[in-house]
N, C-alpha and C positions, 0 to 999 in steps of 0.2 A: 485603199475603198472596200469596205463590205458591199458585198452586193446584196440588195435586201430580197428578203420572200419574193416580192412582187412583181418581181424583174426590173425591167427598164422603160422608160415610157421618152421616145421622140418629142418635143417640144418643136413645132413647125412654127416661127414669130412671123408675124408679118404687121409693117402699117396699111391704116389710109386716113384720108385727110379730105376735109374741102376748106373754104374756105373759113371755117370758123372752129371745127374740133379736127383731133388725132384720135384717131381710134388705133388701140395695138390689143390684136389680137395674140391670141394660142391653139393650135391644135395638140391635143394629144394624141400620140398613135401608138398604141405598143408598139414595142419592137422586141423584147426577149421573154418570153416566160417559161416559168415551168411547166410542162407536160408528162402527166407519169413517171417523175423524177428525172427528168430529160429539159436541160434548156435548148427551148427551141427557138429560132428569128424568127416569129412570128408578124411583121411587118407587112412582108409580101402578100399575106392574104388580103390583110389591109385595104391596102394599095389595089390588087386588083376589084375588092368589092367597091374603093374609092372608084372607079373608075367606069363600073357597071353604072353606081348611083347617077356617076354624070349623063352617060348615056340615056338613062330612065329620066332625067332630067330632058335630054333633048328631045325625045317621045311626047312626055308628055306636058312640056310647058314649053318646046320652040327653042330655049336657049341652045345654042351651040355649044358642045364640049371643049373644044379648045377657048370658050370663051372664060376667063379670069370671072371672079365673081366677086366685085366690091358690094358688100351690105349695104352702107351708104349710096352705091347708084340706084341698087336694087331696090329697096327700100323706098327711094325719092323717086322712083319712077325715070331715071335718067340714065344714061349709058347705053349703049343700041344692045341691048338683050334679046327681044324678039326674034327668031330667026337671024343674028347678028347683024341686023341690019336697021331693027325698028325698037324705039321706047313703048315700053307698056304707059299705058295711062297710069295716074297716080292710084286709082282707088284699086287697079290690077293691080299692078306695084306691090303694095303689100301687101296682098293674097298672095301674092306670086312669091315671095321673100319669106311671108312662115310659112308654106309652105316646102319650099327649100330648107327651111333648119328643120319642120316636123319629119321630113323625111331623111334624116341622114341619120341611120342606122349600122353603122360600120364601125363605128367605134363606140367605147364605152359613154353609159351618162353621163353626164358631169367635165367632160370634154373637150368641151369649148370656151375659152376664158376672153375677156372683152373688156378694156377698161379704157375710157374715153376723158379726152381734158380739153377745155378748151383753149384754142390757142391764141397766144397774147405772150409782152416779155412778163407781166410779173412773174412770180417766181411761186411753186407750190411747196411745203416745208424744205426751203430752204433750194432746190433744184428747178432746172429750166423746168416747163411743164411738161415735153416731150420723156428728159430723166425723168422724173414722178411718176409718169406714168409707167413707163418702165418697168421702174424698181417696185412699183402696187403690183405690176404683173408678175413680175420673181417671186414676189412675194404670195402670190396667189399659187404660183405654180410649187413654192415647197410648199404649202401647205398642203396642196390637192396629194404630193408625193408622200408625204408623213401620215396622211392621213391612213387609219387603220383597213380600209380597204381598197388603198390601192399598195403603200406599204413601196413602193416603188424610187429608185433611184431614176435619174433624167440627164437626157441630151439634148442638147438644143441647136436645131435648126434654126439661122438668122436669112431672114434676106436681104443685106445689107444695104441695096439699091438706094431705097426711099430714105435710109438711116443717116444722111449728111448732118441731119443737126441733132446726133448726139456725138461728134466728133470730141467735142470736150470732159465725155462721160469717161472717168478713169476703169475699164474692165480690169477684173483679175479670176485668178483661179477659180472656178466655182467650190472651193474646202475653204477659202478666204473670204465669202463676200459677208460682210457683215449685217445679214439678214435677221427682220424679228419673226418670233415666232405670235 
């Protein structure tokens, strides 16, 4: 494998869902970058900035740093985010969600991408809906890595516990996945 000039990005993938929708999201975190001609591991800087961002959310929006953020719950006013005990009312919840997204400044632009599909038994492009969503997300990730502004290699970090629905999906090494451009 040839290391691209842009370095390596880690894509952390996680899913969220409710009764009707699956949402698969990837967050891109720079991992390896060339600085003054020398390759440096840079993800700890982004991790420290993410922790500071979460402390800022606690101070400004009363969301505990230990509380996992779920967009579906946040935007709809569900989940106990206010001081970790109460729900935000719906009008305030959507405002909080937008504030959270606007405040993300520790990763490059276009570093958060999501794919949503309606849950159900029908197939989409010959795949189950969740498989199709994952496939679409992998396509977006590939396009981002190939973009002239990034030109990076990718590593995946997948949260596997919620992915029992994709067990029939056949995973292949990254170099052999037939992705379209």
